[in-house]
MIDOSE-1310 file (N, C-alpha, C; in nm, 2 decimals, decimal comma, always signed):
residues 306
mkkq	+0,42/+7,43/+2,02/+0,36/+7,37/+1,90/+0,45/+7,26/+1,85; +0,58/+7,28/+1,84/+0,68/+7,18/+1,79/+0,68/+7,06/+1,89; +0,67/+7,09/+2,02/+0,67/+6,98/+2,12/+0,55/+6,90/+2,10; +0,43/+6,96/+2,07/+0,31/+6,88/+2,05/+0,32/+6,79/+1,93
kfwl	+0,38/+6,84/+1,82/+0,40/+6,76/+1,70/+0,50/+6,64/+1,73; +0,60/+6,68/+1,81/+0,70/+6,57/+1,84/+0,63/+6,46/+1,92; +0,55/+6,50/+2,02/+0,49/+6,39/+2,10/+0,38/+6,32/+2,02; +0,32/+6,39/+1,93/+0,22/+6,32/+1,85/+0,28/+6,22/+1,76
llsl	+0,40/+6,25/+1,70/+0,47/+6,16/+1,61/+0,52/+6,04/+1,69; +0,57/+6,07/+1,81/+0,63/+5,96/+1,90/+0,52/+5,87/+1,93; +0,40/+5,92/+1,96/+0,28/+5,83/+1,99/+0,24/+5,74/+1,88; +0,24/+5,80/+1,76/+0,21/+5,72/+1,64/+0,31/+5,60/+1,62
vail	+0,44/+5,63/+1,64/+0,54/+5,53/+1,62/+0,52/+5,42/+1,73; +0,49/+5,46/+1,85/+0,46/+5,36/+1,95/+0,34/+5,27/+1,92; +0,24/+5,33/+1,87/+0,12/+5,25/+1,83/+0,15/+5,15/+1,72; +0,23/+5,19/+1,62/+0,27/+5,10/+1,51/+0,36/+4,99/+1,56
vlsa	+0,45/+5,02/+1,66/+0,53/+4,91/+1,71/+0,45/+4,81/+1,79; +0,36/+4,86/+1,87/+0,28/+4,77/+1,95/+0,19/+4,69/+1,87; +0,14/+4,75/+1,76/+0,05/+4,67/+1,67/+0,13/+4,56/+1,60; +0,25/+4,59/+1,56/+0,33/+4,48/+1,50/+0,36/+4,37/+1,59
cgqs	+0,39/+4,41/+1,72/+0,42/+4,30/+1,82/+0,30/+4,22/+1,84; +0,18/+4,28/+1,85/+0,06/+4,21/+1,87/+0,03/+4,11/+1,76; +0,06/+4,15/+1,63/+0,03/+4,07/+1,52/+0,12/+3,94/+1,52; +0,25/+3,97/+1,56/+0,35/+3,85/+1,56/+0,31/+3,76/+1,68
gkdg	+0,25/+3,81/+1,78/+0,21/+3,73/+1,89/+0,10/+3,63/+1,85; +0,02/+3,66/+1,75/-0,08/+3,57/+1,71/-0,02/+3,44/+1,65; +0,10/+3,44/+1,61/+0,17/+3,32/+1,55/+0,20/+3,22/+1,66; +0,20/+3,26/+1,79/+0,22/+3,16/+1,89/+0,28/+3,23/+2,01
adgk	+0,26/+3,18/+2,13/+0,30/+3,24/+2,25/+0,46/+3,24/+2,26; +0,53/+3,15/+2,19/+0,67/+3,15/+2,20/+0,73/+3,23/+2,08; +0,65/+3,30/+2,01/+0,70/+3,38/+1,90/+0,72/+3,30/+1,77; +0,69/+3,18/+1,77/+0,70/+3,09/+1,65/+0,57/+3,09/+1,57
tdkg	+0,58/+3,06/+1,44/+0,46/+3,05/+1,37/+0,39/+2,91/+1,39; +0,27/+2,89/+1,34/+0,21/+2,76/+1,36/+0,24/+2,67/+1,24; +0,34/+2,71/+1,16/+0,39/+2,62/+1,06/+0,49/+2,52/+1,11; +0,47/+2,40/+1,07/+0,56/+2,29/+1,12/+0,64/+2,23/+1,01
tngg	+0,68/+2,10/+1,04/+0,77/+2,03/+0,94/+0,70/+1,93/+0,86; +0,58/+1,89/+0,90/+0,50/+1,79/+0,83/+0,38/+1,86/+0,76; +0,39/+1,90/+0,64/+0,28/+1,96/+0,56/+0,25/+2,09/+0,62; +0,34/+2,16/+0,69/+0,31/+2,30/+0,73/+0,22/+2,30/+0,85
stas	+0,23/+2,21/+0,94/+0,15/+2,21/+1,06/+0,23/+2,16/+1,18; +0,20/+2,22/+1,30/+0,27/+2,17/+1,42/+0,20/+2,05/+1,47; +0,09/+2,00/+1,42/+0,03/+1,88/+1,46/+0,12/+1,76/+1,42; +0,12/+1,66/+1,50/+0,20/+1,54/+1,48/+0,16/+1,48/+1,34
lgeq	+0,26/+1,40/+1,29/+0,23/+1,33/+1,16/+0,10/+1,25/+1,17; +0,09/+1,18/+1,29/-0,02/+1,09/+1,31/-0,15/+1,17/+1,30; -0,15/+1,29/+1,37/-0,28/+1,37/+1,37/-0,31/+1,42/+1,23; -0,21/+1,45/+1,15/-0,23/+1,51/+1,02/-0,29/+1,40/+0,92
vkhe	-0,25/+1,28/+0,94/-0,30/+1,17/+0,85/-0,42/+1,09/+0,92; -0,47/+1,15/+1,03/-0,58/+1,08/+1,11/-0,54/+0,94/+1,16; -0,41/+0,93/+1,18/-0,36/+0,80/+1,23/-0,40/+0,68/+1,14; -0,40/+0,71/+1,01/-0,44/+0,61/+0,91/-0,32/+0,57/+0,82
iigi	-0,31/+0,44/+0,80/-0,21/+0,39/+0,70/-0,30/+0,33/+0,58; -0,28/+0,38/+0,46/-0,36/+0,35/+0,35/-0,30/+0,21/+0,29; -0,39/+0,11/+0,30/-0,35/-0,02/+0,25/-0,41/-0,06/+0,12; -0,40/-0,19/+0,10/-0,46/-0,25/-0,03/-0,56/-0,36/+0,01
dpga	-0,56/-0,46/-0,07/-0,65/-0,57/-0,06/-0,64/-0,64/+0,08; -0,75/-0,67/+0,15/-0,74/-0,72/+0,29/-0,67/-0,86/+0,29; -0,66/-0,93/+0,19/-0,60/-1,06/+0,19/-0,45/-1,06/+0,16; -0,40/-0,95/+0,13/-0,26/-0,94/+0,09/-0,16/-0,96/+0,21
gimk	-0,05/-1,02/+0,18/+0,05/-1,05/+0,29/+0,10/-0,92/+0,35; +0,11/-0,81/+0,27/+0,16/-0,69/+0,32/+0,07/-0,63/+0,42; -0,06/-0,66/+0,41/-0,16/-0,61/+0,51/-0,14/-0,68/+0,64; -0,12/-0,81/+0,63/-0,09/-0,89/+0,76/+0,03/-0,84/+0,82
ataa	+0,14/-0,81/+0,75/+0,26/-0,76/+0,80/+0,25/-0,63/+0,86; +0,16/-0,54/+0,80/+0,14/-0,41/+0,85/+0,06/-0,41/+0,98; -0,03/-0,50/+0,99/-0,11/-0,52/+1,12/-0,01/-0,56/+1,23; +0,09/-0,65/+1,19/+0,19/-0,69/+1,29/+0,28/-0,58/+1,33
aiee	+0,31/-0,49/+1,23/+0,40/-0,38/+1,26/+0,33/-0,28/+1,35; +0,20/-0,26/+1,34/+0,13/-0,17/+1,42/+0,13/-0,22/+1,57; +0,12/-0,35/+1,58/+0,13/-0,41/+1,72/+0,27/-0,40/+1,77; +0,37/-0,44/+1,69/+0,51/-0,45/+1,73/+0,57/-0,32/+1,77
yglt	+0,53/-0,21/+1,70/+0,58/-0,08/+1,73/+0,50/+0,00/+1,83; +0,39/-0,06/+1,88/+0,31/+0,00/+1,98/+0,23/+0,12/+1,92; +0,18/+0,11/+1,80/+0,11/+0,22/+1,73/-0,04/+0,20/+1,76; -0,08/+0,21/+1,89/-0,21/+0,18/+1,93/-0,32/+0,27/+1,87
dwkl	-0,28/+0,39/+1,84/-0,38/+0,48/+1,78/-0,40/+0,47/+1,63; -0,32/+0,39/+1,57/-0,32/+0,38/+1,42/-0,42/+0,28/+1,37; -0,47/+0,31/+1,25/-0,57/+0,22/+1,18/-0,51/+0,19/+1,04; -0,53/+0,06/+1,00/-0,49/+0,02/+0,87/-0,62/+0,01/+0,78
iegs	-0,62/+0,10/+0,67/-0,73/+0,11/+0,59/-0,73/+0,01/+0,47; -0,83/-0,07/+0,46/-0,83/-0,17/+0,35/-0,89/-0,11/+0,23; -0,84/-0,16/+0,11/-0,89/-0,11/-0,01/-0,84/-0,19/-0,13; -0,77/-0,13/-0,22/-0,71/-0,20/-0,34/-0,59/-0,12/-0,38
gaam	-0,51/-0,18/-0,46/-0,39/-0,12/-0,51/-0,42/+0,01/-0,59; -0,53/+0,01/-0,67/-0,57/+0,12/-0,74/-0,62/+0,24/-0,65; -0,69/+0,20/-0,55/-0,74/+0,30/-0,46/-0,63/+0,37/-0,38; -0,53/+0,28/-0,34/-0,41/+0,33/-0,27/-0,33/+0,43/-0,35
tatl	-0,31/+0,40/-0,48/-0,23/+0,49/-0,56/-0,31/+0,62/-0,60; -0,44/+0,61/-0,61/-0,52/+0,73/-0,63/-0,51/+0,82/-0,51; -0,52/+0,77/-0,39/-0,51/+0,85/-0,27/-0,37/+0,91/-0,26; -0,27/+0,83/-0,29/-0,13/+0,88/-0,29/-0,12/+1,00/-0,39
nkai	-0,17/+0,98/-0,51/-0,16/+1,09/-0,61/-0,22/+1,22/-0,56; -0,34/+1,21/-0,50/-0,41/+1,33/-0,45/-0,33/+1,39/-0,34; -0,27/+1,32/-0,25/-0,20/+1,37/-0,14/-0,07/+1,45/-0,19; +0,00/+1,39/-0,29/+0,12/+1,45/-0,34/+0,09/+1,57/-0,42
kned	-0,02/+1,58/-0,49/-0,06/+1,70/-0,56/-0,08/+1,82/-0,47; -0,13/+1,79/-0,35/-0,15/+1,89/-0,24/-0,04/+1,90/-0,14; +0,07/+1,82/-0,17/+0,18/+1,82/-0,07/+0,13/+1,79/+0,07; +0,04/+1,70/+0,08/-0,01/+1,65/+0,21/+0,06/+1,53/+0,25
piii	+0,08/+1,51/+0,38/+0,15/+1,39/+0,43/+0,05/+1,27/+0,41; +0,11/+1,15/+0,39/+0,04/+1,03/+0,37/+0,13/+0,91/+0,40; +0,08/+0,80/+0,45/+0,15/+0,68/+0,47/+0,08/+0,57/+0,41; +0,15/+0,49/+0,32/+0,09/+0,38/+0,25/+0,16/+0,25/+0,27
tgwt	+0,10/+0,14/+0,24/+0,17/+0,02/+0,22/+0,23/+0,01/+0,08; +0,36/-0,01/+0,07/+0,42/-0,01/-0,06/+0,51/-0,12/-0,09; +0,54/-0,14/-0,21/+0,63/-0,25/-0,25/+0,70/-0,21/-0,38; +0,82/-0,27/-0,40/+0,89/-0,26/-0,52/+0,92/-0,40/-0,58
phwm	+0,90/-0,41/-0,71/+0,88/-0,31/-0,81/+0,74/-0,26/-0,81; +0,73/-0,12/-0,84/+0,60/-0,06/-0,86/+0,63/+0,07/-0,93; +0,54/+0,11/-1,03/+0,56/+0,23/-1,11/+0,56/+0,35/-1,03; +0,49/+0,35/-0,91/+0,48/+0,48/-0,83/+0,62/+0,53/-0,79
faky	+0,72/+0,44/-0,77/+0,85/+0,48/-0,74/+0,92/+0,55/-0,85; +0,88/+0,53/-0,97/+0,94/+0,60/-1,09/+0,87/+0,73/-1,11; +0,74/+0,74/-1,07/+0,67/+0,86/-1,09/+0,68/+0,96/-0,98; +0,69/+0,91/-0,86/+0,69/+1,00/-0,74/+0,83/+0,98/-0,66
dlky	+0,86/+1,09/-0,59/+0,98/+1,08/-0,50/+0,93/+1,02/-0,36; +0,96/+0,89/-0,35/+0,91/+0,82/-0,23/+1,02/+0,76/-0,15; +0,99/+0,72/-0,03/+1,09/+0,66/+0,05/+1,03/+0,55/+0,14; +1,10/+0,45/+0,17/+1,05/+0,35/+0,27/+1,09/+0,40/+0,41
lddp	+1,00/+0,38/+0,51/+1,03/+0,40/+0,65/+1,12/+0,28/+0,70; +1,22/+0,32/+0,77/+1,31/+0,21/+0,82/+1,23/+0,12/+0,91; +1,26/-0,01/+0,91/+1,19/-0,11/+0,99/+1,30/-0,18/+1,08; +1,34/-0,11/+1,18/+1,45/-0,17/+1,27/+1,42/-0,30/+1,33
kkvy	+1,29/-0,33/+1,35/+1,25/-0,46/+1,41/+1,23/-0,57/+1,31; +1,25/-0,53/+1,18/+1,24/-0,63/+1,07/+1,10/-0,70/+1,06; +1,00/-0,63/+1,09/+0,86/-0,69/+1,08/+0,83/-0,73/+0,94; +0,88/-0,65/+0,84/+0,85/-0,68/+0,70/+0,96/-0,78/+0,65
geae	+1,05/-0,82/+0,73/+1,15/-0,92/+0,69/+1,26/-0,85/+0,60; +1,34/-0,94/+0,54/+1,45/-0,89/+0,45/+1,38/-0,88/+0,31; +1,47/-0,86/+0,21/+1,41/-0,85/+0,07/+1,35/-0,98/+0,03; +1,24/-0,97/-0,04/+1,16/-1,08/-0,09/+1,20/-1,12/-0,23
eiht	+1,14/-1,22/-0,28/+1,15/-1,27/-0,42/+1,02/-1,30/-0,48; +1,01/-1,28/-0,61/+0,89/-1,33/-0,68/+0,92/-1,46/-0,75; +0,84/-1,56/-0,71/+0,86/-1,70/-0,76/+0,77/-1,74/-0,87; +0,81/-1,83/-0,95/+0,73/-1,90/-1,05/+0,68/-2,03/-0,99
vvrl	+0,55/-2,05/-0,97/+0,50/-2,17/-0,91/+0,40/-2,24/-1,01; +0,42/-2,37/-1,03/+0,34/-2,44/-1,14/+0,27/-2,56/-1,07; +0,17/-2,61/-1,14/+0,10/-2,72/-1,09/+0,18/-2,85/-1,10; +0,15/-2,95/-1,02/+0,22/-3,07/-1,03/+0,19/-3,14/-1,16
glke	+0,29/-3,20/-1,22/+0,27/-3,27/-1,35/+0,29/-3,18/-1,47; +0,32/-3,05/-1,45/+0,34/-2,96/-1,57/+0,45/-3,01/-1,65; +0,56/-3,05/-1,59/+0,68/-3,09/-1,67/+0,65/-3,20/-1,77; +0,56/-3,30/-1,73/+0,52/-3,41/-1,82/+0,42/-3,36/-1,92
dhpe	+0,32/-3,27/-1,88/+0,22/-3,23/-1,97/+0,26/-3,12/-2,07; +0,34/-3,03/-2,02/+0,39/-2,92/-2,10/+0,54/-2,90/-2,09; +0,62/-2,99/-2,14/+0,76/-2,98/-2,11/+0,83/-2,85/-2,17; +0,78/-2,80/-2,28/+0,84/-2,68/-2,34/+0,80/-2,56/-2,25
aykf	+0,68/-2,55/-2,21/+0,64/-2,44/-2,12/+0,72/-2,45/-1,99; +0,73/-2,57/-1,94/+0,81/-2,59/-1,81/+0,95/-2,54/-1,83; +1,01/-2,57/-1,94/+1,15/-2,53/-1,96/+1,16/-2,38/-1,98; +1,07/-2,32/-2,05/+1,06/-2,17/-2,07/+1,04/-2,10/-1,93
lsnf	+0,95/-2,15/-1,85/+0,92/-2,08/-1,72/+1,04/-2,10/-1,63; +1,11/-2,21/-1,64/+1,23/-2,23/-1,56/+1,34/-2,14/-1,60; +1,35/-2,10/-1,72/+1,45/-2,00/-1,77/+1,42/-1,86/-1,74; +1,29/-1,83/-1,71/+1,24/-1,69/-1,70/+1,30/-1,63/-1,57
kwts	+1,38/-1,53/-1,59/+1,43/-1,44/-1,48/+1,46/-1,30/-1,53; +1,41/-1,20/-1,46/+1,44/-1,07/-1,50/+1,45/-0,98/-1,38; +1,46/-0,84/-1,40/+1,49/-0,75/-1,29/+1,37/-0,65/-1,27; +1,38/-0,58/-1,16/+1,27/-0,48/-1,13/+1,28/-0,37/-1,23
ddmg	+1,40/-0,34/-1,28/+1,41/-0,23/-1,38/+1,34/-0,28/-1,51; +1,35/-0,40/-1,55/+1,28/-0,45/-1,67/+1,13/-0,44/-1,65; +1,09/-0,49/-1,54/+0,94/-0,49/-1,51/+0,89/-0,34/-1,50; +0,97/-0,26/-1,45/+0,93/-0,12/-1,43/+0,90/-0,05/-1,56
eimt	+0,98/-0,09/-1,67/+0,95/-0,03/-1,80/+0,81/-0,06/-1,85; +0,77/-0,18/-1,83/+0,63/-0,22/-1,87/+0,53/-0,16/-1,79; +0,55/-0,16/-1,66/+0,45/-0,10/-1,56/+0,43/+0,05/-1,59; +0,54/+0,12/-1,62/+0,53/+0,26/-1,64/+0,45/+0,28/-1,77
aiqe	+0,47/+0,21/-1,88/+0,40/+0,22/-2,00/+0,25/+0,19/-1,98; +0,22/+0,09/-1,90/+0,08/+0,06/-1,87/+0,01/+0,17/-1,79; +0,09/+0,22/-1,69/+0,03/+0,33/-1,61/+0,01/+0,46/-1,69; +0,09/+0,48/-1,79/+0,07/+0,59/-1,88/-0,04/+0,58/-1,99
gqdp	-0,11/+0,46/-1,98/-0,22/+0,44/-2,07/-0,21/+0,34/-2,18; -0,10/+0,28/-2,19/-0,08/+0,17/-2,29/-0,15/+0,04/-2,25; -0,20/-0,03/-2,35/-0,26/-0,16/-2,33/-0,16/-0,25/-2,27; -0,19/-0,33/-2,17/-0,09/-0,42/-2,11/-0,02/-0,51/-2,21
eaaa	-0,10/-0,58/-2,30/-0,03/-0,67/-2,39/+0,05/-0,59/-2,49; +0,01/-0,47/-2,53/+0,09/-0,39/-2,62/+0,22/-0,35/-2,56; +0,21/-0,31/-2,43/+0,33/-0,27/-2,36/+0,43/-0,38/-2,34; +0,37/-0,50/-2,32/+0,46/-0,62/-2,30/+0,52/-0,66/-2,43
kewa	+0,45/-0,65/-2,54/+0,50/-0,69/-2,67/+0,61/-0,59/-2,71; +0,59/-0,46/-2,69/+0,69/-0,36/-2,72/+0,82/-0,38/-2,64; +0,81/-0,42/-2,51/+0,93/-0,45/-2,44/+1,00/-0,58/-2,49; +0,92/-0,68/-2,52/+0,98/-0,80/-2,58/+1,05/-0,77/-2,71
dsnt	+1,00/-0,69/-2,79/+1,06/-0,66/-2,92/+1,18/-0,58/-2,91; +1,19/-0,50/-2,79/+1,31/-0,42/-2,77/+1,42/-0,49/-2,68; +1,39/-0,61/-2,64/+1,48/-0,68/-2,55/+1,49/-0,83/-2,60; +1,52/-0,84/-2,73/+1,53/-0,97/-2,79/+1,64/-1,06/-2,73
ekvd	+1,75/-1,00/-2,68/+1,86/-1,08/-2,63/+1,81/-1,15/-2,50; +1,74/-1,08/-2,41/+1,69/-1,14/-2,29/+1,58/-1,25/-2,32; +1,49/-1,21/-2,42/+1,38/-1,31/-2,45/+1,44/-1,43/-2,51; +1,55/-1,42/-2,60/+1,61/-1,54/-2,66/+1,67/-1,63/-2,56
awle	+1,73/-1,57/-2,45/+1,79/-1,65/-2,35/+1,68/-1,73/-2,27; +1,56/-1,68/-2,26/+1,46/-1,75/-2,19/+1,41/-1,87/-2,28; +1,42/-1,84/-2,42/+1,37/-1,94/-2,51/+1,47/-2,05/-2,55; +1,59/-2,03/-2,50/+1,70/-2,13/-2,54/+1,66/-2,27/-2,51
gvqp	+1,67/-2,36/-2,61/+1,64/-2,50/-2,59/+1,49/-2,53/-2,58; +1,41/-2,43/-2,61/+1,26/-2,45/-2,60/+1,20/-2,46/-2,74; +1,13/-2,56/-2,77/+1,07/-2,59/-2,90/+0,93/-2,54/-2,91; +0,88/-2,48/-3,02/+0,75/-2,44/-3,04/+0,65/-2,55/-3,03
vdgk	+0,52/-2,52/-3,00/+0,42/-2,62/-3,00/+0,31/-2,58/-3,10; +0,21/-2,67/-3,11/+0,11/-2,64/-3,21/-0,03/-2,61/-3,15; -0,04/-2,49/-3,10/-0,17/-2,44/-3,05/-0,21/-2,50/-2,91; -0,12/-2,55/-2,83/-0,16/-2,61/-2,70/-0,21/-2,50/-2,61
sfkf	-0,31/-2,53/-2,53/-0,37/-2,43/-2,43/-0,29/-2,43/-2,31; -0,27/-2,31/-2,25/-0,20/-2,29/-2,13/-0,27/-2,18/-2,05; -0,27/-2,20/-1,91/-0,34/-2,10/-1,83/-0,26/-2,05/-1,72; -0,25/-1,91/-1,71/-0,19/-1,85/-1,60/-0,29/-1,79/-1,50
syva	-0,26/-1,77/-1,37/-0,34/-1,69/-1,28/-0,25/-1,59/-1,22; -0,30/-1,47/-1,19/-0,22/-1,37/-1,13/-0,31/-1,27/-1,06; -0,25/-1,20/-0,96/-0,32/-1,10/-0,89/-0,32/-0,96/-0,96; -0,42/-0,88/-0,93/-0,43/-0,75/-1,00/-0,34/-0,64/-0,95
wdse	-0,21/-0,68/-0,94/-0,11/-0,58/-0,90/-0,04/-0,54/-1,03; +0,01/-0,42/-1,03/+0,07/-0,37/-1,16/+0,19/-0,45/-1,19; +0,27/-0,50/-1,10/+0,38/-0,58/-1,12/+0,34/-0,71/-1,19; +0,24/-0,77/-1,14/+0,20/-0,90/-1,19/+0,12/-0,89/-1,33
iast	+0,06/-0,78/-1,35/+0,00/-0,75/-1,48/+0,11/-0,75/-1,58; +0,22/-0,68/-1,55/+0,33/-0,67/-1,64/+0,39/-0,80/-1,67; +0,42/-0,88/-1,57/+0,49/-1,01/-1,59/+0,41/-1,11/-1,66; +0,28/-1,12/-1,62/+0,19/-1,22/-1,69/+0,17/-1,19/-1,83
nllk	+0,14/-1,06/-1,86/+0,12/-1,02/-2,00/+0,24/-1,04/-2,09; +0,36/-1,02/-2,03/+0,48/-1,05/-2,10/+0,50/-1,19/-2,14; +0,47/-1,28/-2,05/+0,49/-1,43/-2,08/+0,38/-1,47/-2,17; +0,26/-1,42/-2,16/+0,15/-1,45/-2,25/+0,19/-1,42/-2,39
vime	+0,24/-1,30/-2,41/+0,28/-1,25/-2,55/+0,39/-1,34/-2,60; +0,49/-1,37/-2,52/+0,60/-1,45/-2,57/+0,56/-1,59/-2,61; +0,48/-1,65/-2,52/+0,44/-1,79/-2,54/+0,34/-1,80/-2,66; +0,27/-1,70/-2,69/+0,18/-1,70/-2,80/+0,26/-1,67/-2,93
dklg	+0,34/-1,57/-2,93/+0,41/-1,53/-3,05/+0,53/-1,61/-3,09; +0,60/-1,66/-2,99/+0,72/-1,74/-3,01/+0,71/-1,89/-3,00; +0,61/-1,93/-2,92/+0,60/-2,08/-2,89/+0,48/-2,14/-2,94; +0,38/-2,06/-2,99/+0,26/-2,12/-3,05/+0,15/-2,17/-2,95
ykvd	+0,16/-2,12/-2,82/+0,06/-2,16/-2,72/-0,06/-2,07/-2,74; -0,18/-2,12/-2,70/-0,30/-2,04/-2,68/-0,31/-2,01/-2,53; -0,28/-1,89/-2,49/-0,27/-1,86/-2,34/-0,39/-1,78/-2,29; -0,43/-1,83/-2,18/-0,54/-1,76/-2,10/-0,48/-1,71/-1,97
alqv	-0,51/-1,59/-1,94/-0,45/-1,53/-1,82/-0,57/-1,48/-1,73; -0,58/-1,55/-1,61/-0,70/-1,52/-1,52/-0,65/-1,43/-1,41; -0,72/-1,31/-1,40/-0,69/-1,22/-1,29/-0,78/-1,24/-1,18; -0,72/-1,28/-1,06/-0,80/-1,32/-0,95/-0,74/-1,26/-0,82
eagp	-0,80/-1,29/-0,70/-0,73/-1,26/-0,58/-0,63/-1,36/-0,55; -0,54/-1,33/-0,44/-0,43/-1,42/-0,41/-0,47/-1,56/-0,38; -0,58/-1,57/-0,30/-0,63/-1,71/-0,26/-0,66/-1,79/-0,38; -0,75/-1,75/-0,46/-0,79/-1,83/-0,58/-0,67/-1,85/-0,68
mwtg	-0,57/-1,75/-0,68/-0,45/-1,77/-0,76/-0,38/-1,90/-0,72; -0,35/-1,91/-0,59/-0,28/-2,03/-0,54/-0,37/-2,15/-0,55; -0,49/-2,14/-0,51/-0,58/-2,26/-0,51/-0,59/-2,32/-0,65; -0,60/-2,23/-0,76/-0,61/-2,28/-0,89/-0,49/-2,36/-0,93
vang	-0,37/-2,32/-0,90/-0,25/-2,39/-0,93/-0,25/-2,52/-0,85; -0,28/-2,51/-0,72/-0,28/-2,63/-0,64/-0,37/-2,74/-0,68; -0,49/-2,70/-0,73/-0,59/-2,79/-0,77/-0,57/-2,84/-0,92; -0,48/-2,78/-0,99/-0,45/-2,82/-1,12/-0,54/-2,75/-1,23
dvda	-0,62/-2,66/-1,18/-0,71/-2,59/-1,27/-0,63/-2,48/-1,35; -0,52/-2,44/-1,30/-0,43/-2,34/-1,36/-0,30/-2,40/-1,37; -0,23/-2,37/-1,48/-0,10/-2,43/-1,51/+0,01/-2,37/-1,43; +0,01/-2,23/-1,41/+0,12/-2,17/-1,35/+0,09/-2,02/-1,30
tvaa	+0,17/-1,97/-1,21/+0,16/-1,83/-1,18/+0,31/-1,78/-1,16; +0,33/-1,66/-1,21/+0,47/-1,60/-1,19/+0,46/-1,49/-1,09; +0,36/-1,50/-1,00/+0,32/-1,39/-0,91/+0,33/-1,43/-0,77; +0,41/-1,53/-0,73/+0,42/-1,58/-0,59/+0,53/-1,50/-0,52
wlpl	+0,48/-1,42/-0,42/+0,58/-1,34/-0,35/+0,62/-1,41/-0,22; +0,74/-1,45/-0,21/+0,79/-1,53/-0,10/+0,92/-1,47/-0,04; +0,95/-1,49/+0,09/+0,88/-1,58/+0,18/+0,77/-1,51/+0,27; +0,75/-1,38/+0,25/+0,66/-1,31/+0,34/+0,52/-1,30/+0,29
thad	+0,50/-1,23/+0,18/+0,37/-1,18/+0,13/+0,27/-1,29/+0,12; +0,32/-1,40/+0,06/+0,23/-1,52/+0,03/+0,26/-1,64/+0,12; +0,32/-1,61/+0,24/+0,36/-1,71/+0,33/+0,25/-1,81/+0,37; +0,13/-1,75/+0,40/+0,02/-1,84/+0,44/-0,02/-1,94/+0,33
ywdk	-0,02/-1,89/+0,20/-0,06/-1,97/+0,09/+0,05/-2,08/+0,07; +0,17/-2,04/+0,08/+0,28/-2,14/+0,06/+0,27/-2,25/+0,17; +0,25/-2,21/+0,29/+0,24/-2,31/+0,40/+0,12/-2,41/+0,37; +0,01/-2,35/+0,31/-0,11/-2,43/+0,28/-0,09/-2,52/+0,16
fkdk	-0,02/-2,47/+0,06/-0,03/-2,54/-0,07/+0,11/-2,60/-0,11; +0,22/-2,58/-0,04/+0,35/-2,62/-0,08/+0,36/-2,76/-0,13; +0,28/-2,85/-0,07/+0,29/-2,99/-0,11/+0,21/-3,02/-0,23; +0,13/-2,92/-0,28/+0,05/-2,95/-0,40/+0,09/-2,87/-0,52
vedl	+0,20/-2,80/-0,51/+0,26/-2,72/-0,63/+0,41/-2,75/-0,64; +0,46/-2,70/-0,75/+0,61/-2,71/-0,76/+0,66/-2,57/-0,78; +0,76/-2,53/-0,70/+0,83/-2,40/-0,70/+0,95/-2,41/-0,80; +0,94/-2,33/-0,91/+1,06/-2,33/-1,00/+1,16/-2,23/-0,96
ganm	+1,14/-2,16/-0,85/+1,24/-2,07/-0,80/+1,21/-1,92/-0,83; +1,30/-1,83/-0,80/+1,27/-1,69/-0,81/+1,29/-1,65/-0,96; +1,19/-1,57/-1,01/+1,20/-1,51/-1,14/+1,25/-1,36/-1,12; +1,24/-1,31/-1,00/+1,29/-1,18/-0,96/+1,34/-1,18/-0,82
egvk	+1,46/-1,12/-0,80/+1,51/-1,11/-0,66/+1,51/-0,96/-0,61; +1,53/-0,94/-0,48/+1,55/-0,81/-0,43/+1,42/-0,73/-0,42; +1,30/-0,80/-0,41/+1,18/-0,72/-0,40/+1,16/-0,68/-0,26; +1,09/-0,57/-0,23/+1,08/-0,51/-0,10/+0,93/-0,47/-0,07
tglv	+0,89/-0,48/+0,06/+0,76/-0,43/+0,10/+0,79/-0,35/+0,23; +0,69/-0,27/+0,26/+0,70/-0,19/+0,38/+0,61/-0,07/+0,38; +0,63/+0,02/+0,48/+0,56/+0,15/+0,48/+0,63/+0,25/+0,40; +0,56/+0,33/+0,32/+0,62/+0,42/+0,23/+0,55/+0,56/+0,25
vpsy	+0,63/+0,67/+0,24/+0,59/+0,80/+0,25/+0,65/+0,89/+0,14; +0,59/+1,00/+0,10/+0,66/+1,09/+0,01/+0,78/+1,15/+0,08; +0,88/+1,18/+0,00/+1,01/+1,22/+0,06/+1,00/+1,35/+0,14; +0,90/+1,43/+0,12/+0,88/+1,56/+0,20/+0,83/+1,53/+0,34
vean	+0,79/+1,41/+0,37/+0,74/+1,38/+0,50/+0,86/+1,36/+0,59; +0,87/+1,43/+0,70/+0,99/+1,42/+0,79/+0,98/+1,31/+0,89; +0,96/+1,19/+0,84/+0,97/+1,07/+0,92/+1,06/+0,97/+0,84; +1,15/+0,91/+0,91/+1,24/+0,82/+0,84/+1,23/+0,67/+0,89
sied	+1,16/+0,65/+1,00/+1,14/+0,52/+1,06/+1,00/+0,49/+1,11; +0,96/+0,37/+1,11/+0,83/+0,34/+1,17/+0,82/+0,38/+1,31; +0,94/+0,38/+1,38/+0,94/+0,43/+1,52/+0,90/+0,58/+1,53; +0,92/+0,65/+1,42/+0,88/+0,80/+1,43/+0,73/+0,82/+1,43
lk	+0,65/+0,71/+1,41/+0,51/+0,73/+1,41/+0,45/+0,72/+1,55; +0,53/+0,69/+1,65/+0,47/+0,68/+1,79/+0,42/+0,81/+1,84
């Protein structure tokens, strides 16, 4: 009787051990689980994101550079998805909330780098070039027609951190002009330096053009506020696509833009219109463009996408 109980107990133990082994075997033939390093899946990063890079407006220079990067790095299975800056950040926000992998076209300055933990993928082949600059470009004859505005715009130089404060305030729901005015009121020393030697005018009209990027919304609204409040101009700011922005300045329909990304992003427009506009130089240095991923994505270079 005791022997029967012993063998019965031994049989039960064996069944439990075999059952446990069988369960662990479901995780994979090599004893590993099906959890991986990219969003918890053994599928490649490309497979997880459907080989899609989330882009912005089709006319943007960063889109042209990304198309070149796809070819240069041999990413034959990858697709560049056209959209807008707003659509791109909405898609990014959704992915990060779910901790899903995502690859986007990105640039700094941009508020998303303050809100999310992001990183650029290394670009060893320098398809995106070195650091860019944002330039102030004005119509021919502006110096003669609006000498005070010309002098003010020539003085205007700031940093990505400065711009980031306004962009973040706008992204959090503040009206762009209100955010710009608040920054100007809090940074009087910098504003006074831009206004040095500039005399007020009596209600002269002035027109800016800019693209609908968060960075350019911030900069254009800031200059609009300062020129109206401090210099007495009546300022109109036209939000358009990159092509019309450059065309307006070149044709003399628009006085200036502070949204010219050079030498890469707006290279085609510069080549086309450089003889019809005047470049007052960089108002911001050290700008960057490239492919961007959340920090939890285990890719560090564009070469990792192959």
